FITORSE-342041 format. One record per residue: residue number from 1; y, x, z of N, C-alpha, C in turn. Coordinates in Angstrom, 1 decimal, padded with zeros to 4 digits. Atoms other than C-alpha are relative to their C-alpha. Layout:
BEGIN
REC   k   n.py   n.px   n.pz  ca.py  ca.px  ca.pz   c.py   c.px   c.pz
REC NUM      Y      X      Z      Y      X      Z      Y      X      Z
...
This chain:
BEGIN
REC   k   n.py   n.px   n.pz  ca.py  ca.px  ca.pz   c.py   c.px   c.pz
REC   1  001.3  000.7  000.3  177.6  110.8  132.6 -001.0  000.1  001.1
REC   2  001.0  000.0 -001.1  174.9  109.8  135.0 -001.0  001.1 -000.1
REC   3  001.0 -001.0  000.2  172.5  112.3  133.5  000.5  001.4  000.5
REC   4 -000.5 -001.3 -000.4  174.8  115.2  134.5  000.5  000.0  001.5
REC   5 -000.5  000.1 -001.4  175.7  114.0  138.1 -000.7  001.1  000.9
REC   6  000.8 -000.9 -000.8  172.9  116.1  139.6 -000.8  000.9 -000.9
REC   7  000.4 -000.9  001.0  172.0  119.2  137.7 -001.5  000.5  000.0
REC   8  001.4 -000.4 -000.1  168.4  119.7  138.9 -000.9 -000.7 -001.0
REC   9  000.8  000.6  001.0  166.0  119.2  136.1 -001.2 -000.7  000.6
REC  10  001.1  000.7 -000.7  163.3  118.1  138.6  000.3 -001.5  000.1
REC  11 -000.3  001.4 -000.2  165.1  114.7  138.8 -000.6 -000.8 -001.2
REC  12  000.4  000.7  001.2  163.8  113.9  135.3 -001.6 -000.1  000.0
REC  13  001.5  000.3 -000.2  160.1  114.0  136.5 -000.1 -001.3  000.6
REC  14  000.1  001.4 -000.3  158.8  110.6  137.4 -000.7 -000.2  001.4
REC  15  000.7  000.3 -001.3  157.0  111.1  140.8  000.9 -000.8  000.9
REC  16 -000.7  000.9 -000.9  158.0  108.3  143.2 -000.7 -000.2  001.3
REC  17  000.6  000.1 -001.3  157.5  107.8  146.9 -000.3 -001.5  000.3
REC  18  000.3  001.4 -000.4  156.0  104.7  148.5  001.1 -000.6  000.9
REC  19 -001.1  000.4 -000.9  158.9  104.6  151.0  001.1  001.0  000.0
REC  20 -001.2 -000.8 -000.1  162.4  105.9  151.2  000.7 -000.3  001.4
REC  21 -000.7  000.2 -001.3  163.9  106.3  154.8  001.4  000.5 -000.2
REC  22 -001.4 -000.3  000.3  167.7  106.2  154.4  000.8 -000.2  001.3
REC  23 -000.9  000.1 -001.1  170.3  106.8  157.1  001.4 -000.2 -000.4
REC  24 -001.4  000.2  000.3  173.9  105.7  157.2  000.7 -000.5  001.3
REC  25 -000.8  000.4 -001.1  176.7  104.6  159.6  000.4 -001.5 -000.2
REC  26 -000.6  001.3  000.1  178.0  101.1  160.4  001.5  000.2 -000.1
REC  27 -001.4 -000.4  000.2  181.4  102.4  159.1  000.5 -000.5 -001.3
REC  28 -000.6  000.3  001.3  183.7  101.3  156.3 -000.2  001.1 -001.0
REC  29  000.1 -001.2  000.9  183.4  104.9  155.0 -001.4  000.0 -000.7
REC  30  001.4  000.0  000.6  179.7  104.1  154.2 -000.2 -001.3 -000.7
REC  31  000.1  001.3  000.7  180.4  101.0  152.2 -001.0  000.0 -001.2
REC  32  001.0  000.0  001.1  178.3  102.1  149.2 -001.4 -000.3  000.5
REC  33  001.3  000.3 -000.6  175.2  102.0  151.5  000.0 -001.4  000.5
REC  34 -000.1  001.3 -000.5  176.3  098.8  153.2  000.0 -001.1 -001.1
REC  35 -000.1  000.9  001.2  177.1  097.1  149.9 -001.4  000.0 -000.7
REC  36  001.3 -000.2  000.7  173.9  098.5  148.4 -001.1 -000.8  000.6
REC  37  000.9  000.8 -000.7  171.9  096.8  151.1  000.3 -001.5 -000.2
REC  38 -000.4  001.4  000.0  173.8  093.5  151.1 -000.2 -000.6 -001.3
REC  39  000.2  000.6  001.3  173.7  093.0  147.4 -001.3  000.3 -000.6
REC  40  001.4 -000.2  000.5  170.1  094.1  147.0  000.0  001.1 -001.1
REC  41  000.0 -001.0  001.0  171.2  097.0  144.8 -001.0  001.1  000.3
REC  42  000.9 -001.0 -000.4  169.2  099.6  146.7 -001.4 -000.4 -000.3
REC  43  001.3  000.5  000.2  166.1  097.5  146.7 -000.4 -000.1 -001.5
REC  44  000.3  000.2  001.4  166.4  096.7  143.0 -000.2  001.3 -000.7
REC  45  000.1 -001.2  000.7  167.0  100.2  141.8 -001.2  000.9  000.5
REC  46  001.1 -000.8 -000.5  164.3  101.7  144.1 -001.4 -000.6 -000.5
REC  47  001.2  000.6  000.6  161.8  099.3  142.5 -001.2 -000.1  001.0
REC  48  001.2  000.2 -000.9  158.3  099.6  144.1  000.1  000.8  001.2
REC  49 -000.2 -000.8 -001.2  159.6  102.1  146.7  000.6 -000.9  001.1
REC  50 -000.5  000.8 -001.1  160.1  100.4  150.0  001.1  000.7  000.7
REC  51 -001.2 -000.6 -000.6  163.5  101.0  151.6 -000.1 -000.3  001.5
REC  52 -000.1  000.2 -001.5  163.6  101.6  155.4  001.4  000.7  000.4
REC  53 -001.3 -000.5 -000.4  167.1  102.1  157.0  000.1  000.3  001.5
REC  54 -000.3 -000.4 -001.4  168.4  103.7  160.2  001.4  000.2  000.1
REC  55 -001.4 -000.1 -000.2  171.9  103.5  161.6  000.3  001.1  001.0
REC  56 -000.4 -001.1 -000.9  173.6  106.5  163.2  001.5 -000.1  000.3
REC  57 -001.5  000.0 -000.3  177.0  107.1  164.9  000.7  001.1 -000.7
REC  58 -000.7 -001.1  000.6  177.8  110.5  163.4 -001.0  000.9 -000.7
REC  59  000.8 -000.8  000.8  176.6  113.2  161.1 -001.0  001.0  000.6
REC  60  001.0 -001.0 -000.6  175.0  115.9  163.4 -001.3 -000.7  000.4
REC  61  001.2  000.6 -000.4  172.5  113.4  164.8 -000.8 -000.4 -001.3
REC  62  000.6  000.3  001.3  171.7  112.3  161.2 -000.7  001.2 -000.6
REC  63  000.6 -001.2  000.5  171.1  115.9  160.2 -001.2  000.4  000.8
REC  64  001.1 -000.3 -000.8  168.8  116.4  163.1 -001.3 -000.8 -000.4
REC  65  001.1  000.9  000.5  166.7  113.4  162.0 -000.6  000.5 -001.3
REC  66  000.4 -000.6  001.3  166.6  114.9  158.5 -000.8  001.2  000.2
REC  67  000.7 -001.3 -000.3  165.5  118.3  159.8 -001.4 -000.3  000.6
REC  68  001.3  000.4 -000.6  162.8  116.6  161.9 -001.0 -000.7 -000.9
REC  69  000.9  000.6  001.0  161.4  114.9  158.9 -000.1 -001.5  000.2
REC  70  000.1  001.5 -000.2  162.1  111.3  160.2  000.9 -000.7 -000.9
REC  71 -000.8  000.6  001.0  164.6  110.7  157.4 -000.2  000.7 -001.3
REC  72  000.2 -000.6  001.4  164.4  111.3  153.6  001.4  000.2 -000.6
REC  73 -001.4 -000.1  000.6  168.1  110.8  152.7  001.0 -000.7  000.9
REC  74 -001.0  000.6 -000.9  171.3  109.9  154.3  001.4  000.1 -000.6
REC  75 -001.4 -000.2  000.2  175.0  109.3  153.9  000.7  000.6  001.2
REC  76 -000.6 -000.8 -001.1  177.0  111.8  156.0  001.3  000.6 -000.5
REC  77 -001.2 -000.7  000.3  180.3  113.6  156.2 -000.2  001.4 -000.5
REC  78  000.2 -001.4  000.6  180.9  117.0  154.5 -000.3  001.0  001.0
REC  79  000.3 -001.0 -001.0  181.0  119.0  157.7 -001.4  000.0  000.4
REC  80  001.3  000.1 -000.5  177.7  117.8  158.9 -001.0  000.5 -001.1
REC  81  000.9 -000.4  001.1  176.1  118.3  155.4  000.1  001.6 -000.1
REC  82 -000.1 -001.5  000.1  177.4  121.9  155.2 -000.6  000.7  001.1
REC  83  000.6 -000.6 -001.1  176.4  122.7  158.7 -001.5  000.0  000.0
REC  84  001.5  000.2  000.2  172.9  121.3  158.1 -000.5  001.0 -001.0
REC  85  000.4 -000.9  001.1  172.7  123.4  154.9  000.0  001.4  000.5
REC  86 -000.1 -001.4 -000.5  173.9  126.6  156.6 -001.0  000.3  001.1
REC  87  000.9 -000.2 -001.2  171.8  126.2  159.8 -001.4  000.2 -000.5
REC  88  001.4 -000.2  000.5  168.6  126.0  157.7 -000.1  000.9 -001.2
REC  89 -000.1 -001.0  001.1  169.7  128.7  155.3 -000.3 -000.6 -001.4
REC  90  000.0  000.7  001.2  169.9  126.2  152.5 -001.4 -000.6 -000.4
REC  91  001.4  000.4  000.3  166.2  125.1  152.8 -000.2 -001.5  000.2
REC  92  000.5  001.4 -000.4  166.2  121.6  154.3  000.7 -001.1 -000.8
REC  93 -000.7  001.1  000.6  168.8  119.5  152.4  000.8  000.4 -001.2
REC  94 -000.8 -000.1  001.2  170.7  119.0  149.2  001.0 -001.1  000.0
REC  95 -001.0  001.0  000.2  174.0  117.2  148.6 -000.2 -000.4 -001.5
REC  96  000.3  000.5  001.4  173.3  115.0  145.5  001.1 -000.9 -000.6
REC  97 -001.0  000.9  000.5  176.3  112.7  145.2  001.2 -000.2  000.9
REC  98 -001.1  000.4 -000.8  179.7  111.7  146.4 -000.1 -001.5  000.3
REC  99  000.0  001.4 -000.3  180.4  108.3  148.0  001.3 -000.6  000.4
REC 100 -001.3  000.5 -000.5  183.8  108.0  149.7  001.0  001.1  000.2
REC 101 -001.1 -000.9 -000.2  187.2  109.7  149.9  001.0 -000.7  000.9
REC 102 -001.0  000.6 -000.8  189.8  109.2  152.6 -000.5 -000.7  001.2
REC 103  000.3  000.8 -001.1  189.9  107.0  155.6 -000.3  000.7  001.3
REC 104  000.1 -000.7 -001.3  190.4  109.3  158.6  001.4  000.2  000.6
REC 105 -001.3 -000.1 -000.6  193.3  109.4  161.0 -000.1  000.5  001.5
REC 106 -000.2 -000.3 -001.4  194.4  110.9  164.3  000.9 -001.1  000.6
REC 107 -000.8  001.1 -000.6  195.6  107.9  166.4  000.2  000.3  001.5
REC 108 -000.3 -000.4 -001.4  197.3  108.3  169.8  000.8 -001.1  000.6
REC 109 -000.8  000.9 -000.8  199.2  106.5  172.5  001.4  000.0 -000.6
REC 110 -001.3  000.1  000.7  202.6  105.3  171.3  001.1  000.9  000.7
REC 111 -000.9 -000.9 -000.7  204.3  107.6  173.9 -000.1  001.5 -000.6
REC 112  000.2 -001.3  000.6  203.0  110.7  171.9  000.7  000.1 -001.3
REC 113 -000.7  000.0  001.3  205.3  111.7  169.1 -000.1  001.3 -000.8
REC 114  000.2 -001.3  000.7  204.3  115.3  168.2 -001.2  000.7  000.4
REC 115  001.2 -000.8 -000.4  201.5  117.8  168.3  000.2  000.7  001.3
REC 116 -000.3 -000.6 -001.2  203.2  119.6  171.1 -000.3 -000.8  001.2
REC 117  000.2  000.9 -001.1  202.9  116.5  173.3 -001.4 -000.3  000.2
REC 118  001.5  000.2 -000.3  199.1  116.6  173.0 -000.5  001.0  001.0
REC 119  000.4 -001.0 -001.0  199.0  119.6  175.4 -000.3 -000.7  001.3
REC 120  000.4  000.6 -001.3  197.1  118.6  178.5 -000.6 -001.3 -000.2
REC 121  000.6  001.3  000.3  195.8  115.5  176.8 -001.5  000.1 -000.4
REC 122  001.4  000.1  000.4  192.2  114.3  176.0 -000.1 -000.8 -001.2
REC 123  000.1  000.7  001.3  191.4  113.4  172.4 -001.5 -000.1 -000.3
REC 124  001.4  000.2  000.4  188.1  112.0  171.2 -000.3  000.2 -001.4
REC 125  000.5 -000.1  001.4  186.0  112.6  168.1 -001.4 -000.6  000.1
REC 126  001.2  000.7  000.0  182.8  110.9  167.0 -001.2  000.8  000.5
REC 127  001.1 -000.9 -000.5  180.4  113.9  167.8  000.4  001.4 -000.3
REC 128 -000.2 -001.4  000.1  180.6  117.6  168.3 -000.5  000.5 -001.4
REC 129  000.4 -000.5  001.3  180.5  119.2  164.8  000.1 -000.9 -001.1
REC 130 -000.1  000.9  001.1  181.0  116.1  162.8  001.3  000.2 -000.8
REC 131 -001.2 -000.3  000.9  183.6  115.9  160.0  001.3 -000.2  000.7
REC 132 -001.3  000.2 -000.7  186.4  114.4  162.1  000.2  001.0  001.2
REC 133 -000.1 -001.0 -001.1  185.6  116.7  165.0  000.5  001.3 -000.5
REC 134 -000.4 -001.2  000.6  186.0  119.7  162.8  001.4 -000.1 -000.5
REC 135 -001.4  000.2  000.5  189.2  118.3  161.2  000.9  000.1  001.1
REC 136 -000.9  000.0 -001.2  190.7  117.7  164.6  000.2  001.4  000.6
REC 137 -000.1 -001.4 -000.5  189.9  121.2  165.9  000.8  000.9 -000.9
REC 138 -000.7 -000.8  001.0  191.2  122.8  162.7  001.5 -000.3  000.1
REC 139 -001.4  000.4  000.0  194.4  120.8  162.8  000.7  000.5  001.3
REC 140 -000.5 -000.5 -001.3  195.0  121.6  166.5  000.3  001.5  000.0
REC 141 -000.2 -001.5  000.0  194.5  125.3  165.9  001.2  000.3 -000.8
REC 142 -001.2 -000.3  000.9  197.1  125.2  163.1  001.3 -000.3  000.8
REC 143 -001.2  000.4 -000.8  199.5  123.6  165.7  000.2  001.0  001.1
REC 144 -000.1 -001.0 -001.1  198.9  126.6  168.0 -000.6 -000.5  001.3
REC 145  000.6  000.6 -001.1  196.8  124.5  170.4 -001.5  000.4  000.1
REC 146  001.4 -000.5 -000.2  193.5  125.9  171.8 -000.9 -001.1  000.5
REC 147  001.0  000.9 -000.5  190.4  123.9  172.3 -001.3  000.7  000.3
REC 148  001.3 -000.6 -000.3  186.9  124.6  173.7 -001.1 -000.9 -000.4
REC 149  001.1  000.8  000.4  183.5  123.5  172.6 -000.5 -000.9  001.1
REC 150  000.4  000.8 -001.2  182.7  122.3  176.1  001.1 -000.5  000.8
REC 151 -001.2  000.5 -000.6  186.1  121.0  176.9  001.0  001.2  000.4
REC 152 -000.9 -001.0 -000.3  189.1  122.8  178.3  000.9  000.4 -001.1
REC 153 -001.0 -000.4  001.0  191.9  124.6  176.4  001.2 -000.8  000.2
REC 154 -001.3  000.7 -000.1  195.3  123.2  175.7 -000.2 -001.5 -000.2
REC 155  000.4  001.4  000.3  193.7  119.9  174.4 -001.5 -000.1  000.3
REC 156  001.5  000.2 -000.2  190.4  118.6  175.7 -000.5 -001.0 -001.0
REC 157  000.7  000.9  001.0  188.2  117.2  173.0 -001.2 -000.6  000.6
REC 158  001.1  000.7 -000.6  185.7  114.6  174.1 -000.8 -000.8 -001.0
REC 159  000.8  000.7  001.1  183.1  113.8  171.4 -000.8 -001.1  000.7
REC 160  000.8  001.1 -000.6  181.5  110.4  172.0 -000.1 -001.1 -001.1
REC 161  000.2  001.1  000.8  180.3  107.2  170.4  001.3 -000.7 -000.3
REC 162 -001.3  000.6  000.4  183.1  105.4  168.5  000.3 -001.2  000.8
REC 163 -000.3  001.2 -000.8  182.7  102.1  170.4  000.4  000.4  001.4
REC 164 -000.4 -000.4 -001.3  183.0  104.0  173.6  001.4  000.5  000.0
REC 165 -001.3 -000.5  000.1  186.1  105.7  172.4  001.0 -001.1  000.1
REC 166 -000.9  001.2  000.0  187.8  102.3  171.8  000.2 -000.5  001.5
REC 167 -000.1  000.5 -001.4  187.0  101.2  175.4  000.7  001.0  000.9
REC 168 -000.7 -001.0 -000.9  188.1  104.5  177.0  001.5  000.1 -000.3
REC 169 -001.4  000.0  000.3  191.4  104.4  175.1  000.7 -001.2  000.7
REC 170 -000.6  001.2 -000.7  192.0  100.8  176.4  000.1  000.2  001.5
REC 171  000.0 -000.2 -001.5  191.1  102.0  179.9  001.0  001.1  000.4
REC 172 -000.9 -001.1 -000.3  193.6  104.9  179.7 -000.6  001.3  000.3
REC 173  000.8 -001.2 -000.3  190.9  107.6  180.0  000.1  001.0 -001.1
REC 174 -000.3 -001.0  001.0  191.7  109.3  176.7  001.3 -000.4 -000.6
REC 175 -001.3  000.2  000.5  194.9  109.7  174.9  000.1 -000.2 -001.6
REC 176  000.1  000.2  001.4  193.8  109.4  171.3 -001.3  000.4 -000.6
REC 177  001.2 -000.4  000.7  191.1  110.1  168.7  000.2  000.2 -001.4
REC 178  000.0 -000.2  001.5  190.5  111.5  165.2 -001.3 -000.7 -000.4
REC 179  001.1  000.9  000.3  188.3  108.8  163.7  000.0 -000.4 -001.5
REC 180  000.1  000.6  001.3  186.9  107.5  160.4  000.3 -001.6  000.1
REC 181 -000.1  001.4  000.0  187.5  103.9  159.4 -001.4 -000.7  000.1
REC 182 -001.2  000.9 -000.4  187.2  101.2  160.7  000.5  000.4  001.4
REC 183 -000.4 -000.2 -001.4  187.6  102.9  164.1  001.4  000.4  000.2
REC 184 -001.4 -000.3 -000.1  191.0  104.3  163.4  000.8 -001.3  000.0
REC 185 -000.6  001.3  000.0  192.1  100.8  162.5 -000.2 -000.8  001.2
REC 186  000.3  000.8 -001.2  190.4  099.3  165.5  001.0  000.4  001.1
REC 187 -000.8 -000.5 -001.0  192.4  101.5  167.8  001.5 -000.4 -000.2
REC 188 -001.4  000.4  000.3  195.7  100.7  166.0  000.2 -001.5  000.2
REC 189 -000.2  001.5  000.0  195.1  096.9  165.7 -000.4 -000.6  001.4
REC 190  000.5  000.6 -001.3  193.1  096.2  168.9  000.5  000.6  001.2
REC 191 -000.4 -000.7 -001.3  194.4  098.8  171.3  001.4  000.6 -000.1
REC 192 -001.4 -000.4  000.1  198.0  099.4  170.0  000.3  001.5 -000.1
REC 193 -000.2 -001.4  000.3  197.5  103.0  169.1  001.0  000.2 -001.2
REC 194 -000.8 -000.2  001.2  199.8  104.6  166.5 -000.6  001.3 -000.7
REC 195  000.5 -001.1  000.8  199.0  107.1  163.7  000.9  001.2  000.2
REC 196 -000.8 -001.3 -000.1  200.1  110.7  164.5 -000.3  000.8 -001.3
REC 197  000.4 -000.7  001.2  198.2  112.2  161.5 -000.9 -000.8 -000.9
REC 198  000.9  000.6  001.0  196.8  110.5  158.4 -000.6  001.2 -000.7
REC 199  000.6 -001.2  000.6  194.3  113.1  157.1  000.4  000.2 -001.4
REC 200 -000.3 -000.1  001.4  195.3  112.4  153.5  001.3  000.9 -000.2
REC 201 -001.2 -000.8  000.1  198.6  114.1  154.3 -000.3  001.5  000.0
REC 202  000.3 -001.4 -000.1  196.8  117.4  154.7 -000.7  000.6 -001.2
REC 203  000.7 -000.4  001.2  195.1  117.5  151.3  000.7 -000.2 -001.3
REC 204 -000.7  000.2  001.3  196.3  117.9  147.7 -000.3 -001.4 -000.6
REC 205  000.0  001.4  000.5  197.0  114.5  146.1 -000.6 -001.0  001.0
REC 206  000.5  000.9 -001.0  195.9  113.0  149.4 -001.5 -000.3 -000.1
REC 207  001.4  000.3  000.3  192.2  113.2  148.4 -000.8  001.0  000.8
REC 208  001.0 -000.9 -000.7  189.4  114.6  150.7 -001.3 -000.8  000.2
REC 209  001.3  000.6 -000.1  185.7  114.0  150.8 -000.3 -000.5  001.4
REC 210  000.3  000.6 -001.3  184.6  111.7  153.6 -001.5 -000.3  000.1
REC 211  001.4  000.3  000.0  181.0  110.7  152.7 -000.7  000.5 -001.2
REC 212  000.9 -000.4  001.1  178.3  112.3  150.6 -001.4 -000.6  000.2
REC 213  001.4  000.3 -000.1  174.7  111.4  149.9 -000.8  001.2 -000.1
REC 214  000.8 -001.2 -000.1  172.2  114.0  150.9 -001.5 -000.4  000.0
REC 215  001.5  000.2 -000.1  168.4  114.3  150.6 -000.7  001.2  000.6
REC 216  000.9 -001.1 -000.5  165.7  116.3  152.3 -000.6  000.7 -001.2
REC 217  000.5 -000.7  001.1  164.7  119.1  149.9 -001.4 -000.2 -000.3
REC 218  001.5  000.2  000.2  161.0  118.6  150.5 -000.2 -001.4 -000.7
REC 219  000.2  001.3  000.7  161.4  114.9  149.5  000.5  000.1 -001.4
REC 220 -000.4 -000.1  001.4  163.4  115.8  146.4 -001.0  000.7 -000.9
REC 221  001.0 -000.7  000.7  160.8  118.2  145.3 -001.3 -000.8 -000.3
REC 222  001.3  000.8  000.1  157.9  115.8  145.9  000.2 -001.3 -000.8
REC 223 -000.3  001.3  000.6  159.6  112.6  144.6  001.3  000.0 -000.7
REC 224 -001.3  000.0  000.7  162.3  113.4  142.1  000.3 -001.3 -000.7
REC 225 -000.3  001.3  000.6  161.9  110.0  140.5  000.7 -000.9  000.9
REC 226 -000.6  000.8 -001.0  162.8  108.3  143.7  001.4  000.4  000.3
REC 227 -001.3 -000.5 -000.2  165.8  110.5  144.2  000.9 -000.5 -001.2
REC 228 -000.7  000.5  001.2  166.9  109.6  140.6  000.4 -001.5  000.2
REC 229 -000.3  001.4 -000.2  166.6  105.9  141.5  001.0 -000.2  001.1
REC 230 -001.0  000.1 -001.1  168.6  106.5  144.7  001.4  000.3 -000.5
REC 231 -001.3 -000.3  000.6  171.4  108.1  142.7  000.5 -001.1 -000.9
REC 232 -000.4  001.1  000.8  171.4  105.2  140.3  000.5 -001.1  000.9
REC 233 -000.5  001.0 -001.0  171.7  102.8  143.3  001.3  000.3  000.5
REC 234 -001.3 -000.4 -000.5  174.6  104.8  144.7  001.1 -000.3 -001.0
REC 235 -001.0  000.3  001.0  176.4  104.6  141.4  000.2 -001.4 -000.3
REC 236 -000.1  001.4  000.3  175.6  101.0  140.9  000.8 -000.7  001.2
REC 237 -000.8  000.6 -001.1  177.0  100.2  144.4  001.4  000.3 -000.1
REC 238 -001.4 -000.4  000.1  180.2  102.1  143.8  000.6 -000.8 -001.2
REC 239 -000.5  000.8  001.1  180.6  100.3  140.4  000.2 -001.4  000.5
REC 240 -000.2  001.4 -000.5  180.1  097.0  142.2  001.2 -000.1  000.9
REC 241 -001.1  000.0 -000.9  182.7  097.9  144.8  001.3  000.0 -000.9
REC 242 -001.2 -000.1  000.9  185.2  098.8  142.0  000.2 -001.3 -000.7
REC 243 -000.1  001.2  000.8  184.5  095.6  140.0  000.2 -001.3  000.9
REC 244  000.0  001.2 -000.8  184.2  093.2  143.0  000.6  000.4  001.4
REC 245 -000.6 -000.6 -001.2  186.6  094.6  145.6  000.0 -000.9  001.2
REC 246  000.0  001.0 -001.1  187.0  091.4  147.7 -001.4 -000.3  000.5
REC 247  001.3  000.3 -000.4  183.3  090.7  147.8 -000.6  001.2  000.7
REC 248  000.5 -001.2 -000.6  182.5  094.3  148.6  000.5  000.2  001.4
REC 249 -000.6  000.0 -001.3  184.9  094.2  151.5 -000.7 -001.0  001.0
REC 250  000.7  001.0 -000.8  183.2  091.0  152.8 -001.4  000.5  000.3
REC 251  001.4 -000.5 -000.2  179.7  092.5  152.3  000.0  001.1  001.1
REC 252  000.0 -001.1 -001.0  180.7  095.6  154.3  000.2 -000.5  001.4
REC 253 -000.2  000.6 -001.4  182.1  093.6  157.2 -001.2 -000.8  000.5
REC 254  001.2  000.8 -000.4  179.1  091.3  157.3 -001.1  001.0  000.5
REC 255  001.0 -000.9 -000.4  176.8  094.3  157.4  000.3  000.7  001.3
REC 256 -000.5 -000.5 -001.3  178.9  095.9  160.2 -000.3 -000.9  001.1
REC 257  000.3  001.0 -001.0  178.5  092.7  162.1 -001.5 -000.1  000.4
REC 258  001.5  000.0 -000.2  174.7  092.7  161.7 -000.4  001.3  000.8
REC 259  000.4 -001.3 -000.6  174.4  096.4  162.7  000.6  000.3  001.3
REC 260 -000.7 -000.3 -001.2  177.0  096.6  165.4  000.1 -001.2  000.9
REC 261  000.0  001.2 -000.9  176.6  093.1  166.8  001.2 -000.9 -000.2
REC 262 -001.2  000.8  000.1  180.1  091.9  165.8  000.7  000.5 -001.2
REC 263 -000.8 -000.5  001.2  182.1  092.0  162.5  001.4  000.4  000.5
REC 264 -001.4 -000.4 -000.3  185.5  093.5  162.4  000.9 -001.2 -000.2
REC 265 -001.0  001.1  000.2  188.5  091.2  162.8  000.6  000.2 -001.4
REC 266 -000.5  000.0  001.3  190.2  090.3  159.5  001.2  001.0 -000.1
REC 267 -001.1 -001.0  000.0  193.3  092.4  160.5 -000.5  001.4 -000.1
REC 268  000.6 -001.4  000.0  191.1  095.5  161.1 -000.6  000.3 -001.4
REC 269  000.6 -000.3  001.3  189.1  095.3  157.8  001.1  000.0 -001.1
REC 270 -001.1  000.0  001.0  192.3  094.5  155.9  000.8  001.3  000.1
REC 271 -000.7 -001.2 -000.1  194.0  097.6  157.3 -000.9  001.2 -000.4
REC 272  000.9 -001.1  000.3  190.9  099.9  156.9 -000.3  000.2 -001.4
REC 273  000.5  000.0  001.4  189.8  099.0  153.4  000.8  000.8 -001.0
REC 274 -000.9 -000.7  001.0  192.8  100.3  151.4  000.1  001.5  000.3
REC 275 -000.1 -001.5 -000.4  192.6  103.7  153.2 -001.1  000.8 -000.7
REC 276  001.2 -000.7  000.5  189.4  104.6  151.3  000.0 -000.2 -001.6
REC 277  000.4  000.1  001.4  188.4  105.3  147.7 -001.5  000.3 -000.1
REC 278  001.4 -000.2  000.2  184.8  105.0  146.7 -000.3  000.6 -001.3
REC 279  000.1 -000.8  001.2  183.8  107.6  144.2 -001.3  000.8  000.0
REC 280  001.3 -000.7  000.2  180.8  109.3  142.8  000.1  001.5 -000.1
REC 281 -000.1 -001.4  000.3  182.2  112.8  142.5  000.7  000.9  001.1
REC 282 -000.6 -000.7 -001.0  183.6  113.9  145.8 -000.7  001.3  000.4
REC 283  000.7 -001.1 -000.4  180.9  116.4  146.4  000.5  001.3 -000.7
REC 284 -000.5 -001.2  000.7  182.6  118.8  144.0  001.0  000.8  000.9
REC 285 -001.0 -000.7 -000.9  185.2  119.6  146.7 -000.6  000.4  001.4
REC 286  000.5 -000.1 -001.4  182.9  119.7  149.7  000.0  001.4  000.6
REC 287  000.1 -001.3 -000.5  182.3  123.4  150.0  001.4  000.6  000.4
REC 288 -001.4 -000.5 -000.2  186.0  124.3  149.7  000.6 -000.7  001.2
REC 289 -000.6  000.7 -001.1  187.0  121.6  152.2 -000.5  000.5  001.3
REC 290  000.6 -000.4 -001.2  184.5  122.6  154.8  000.4  001.4  000.4
REC 291 -000.5 -001.4 -000.4  185.5  126.3  154.6  001.4 -000.1  000.5
REC 292 -001.4  000.2 -000.5  189.1  125.2  155.0  000.1 -000.5  001.4
REC 293  000.0  000.6 -001.3  188.3  123.1  158.0 -000.4  000.9  001.1
REC 294  000.5 -001.0 -001.0  186.3  125.8  159.7  001.0  001.1  000.2
């Protein structure tokens, strides 16, 4: 039931903000936000509250904006959310809803066939400390391969913007990347990479949290009515995706085009979309997953 999604009783008070500043990524993994904007769901459910949006490349930068007070809420990955929570001793943010599960892969050159063959190679991630960066480092450690925060080790990890990763892979300057969708699919379809690890193979029933909705604690306490409206919009967007899969995929790609300057090719969006499940309840596994990844 929607009334039990977020257990804080403060949500049932009615104070609402004049503006909500919301952050998200131009990624398929953030389709609830992209569809929510495209279909006017966020604007409708927020009512008189003005929606302002900001696009980020990865979670740590989003968390910094939240900590600085320049954002009120954001869609981020679980590792960034947990790190932001722990770094501020639980004071700055709250995870309030799930949004997406799945949609992350380690893609590499077609000459690489095993973890052992990654030794001496350079692998990219979206940003130091983001969800895919943590997953990559944890997986490499389980394979007996050492990494360093500033490079070095058996495998060099090079955190960088996803669009830059695609070009560097094409130029032969990196050997692979652990990426969320649609970037994993872009490397496969546009740059002839192959999948070495589909992250779903590492989790029970192939399910793992990819995207959560978080809010700044100060904003939650001051404007619980607006947060309740935001939760409603998140649920409505997920329900729309479930009921209108084809239109939601089109909306997502059109929004990526507007935000990134160019939509995904049909082959890329068609490959990326089925790799994800959009769900309201992934936050229940977040703490366990992040502890496992670390």
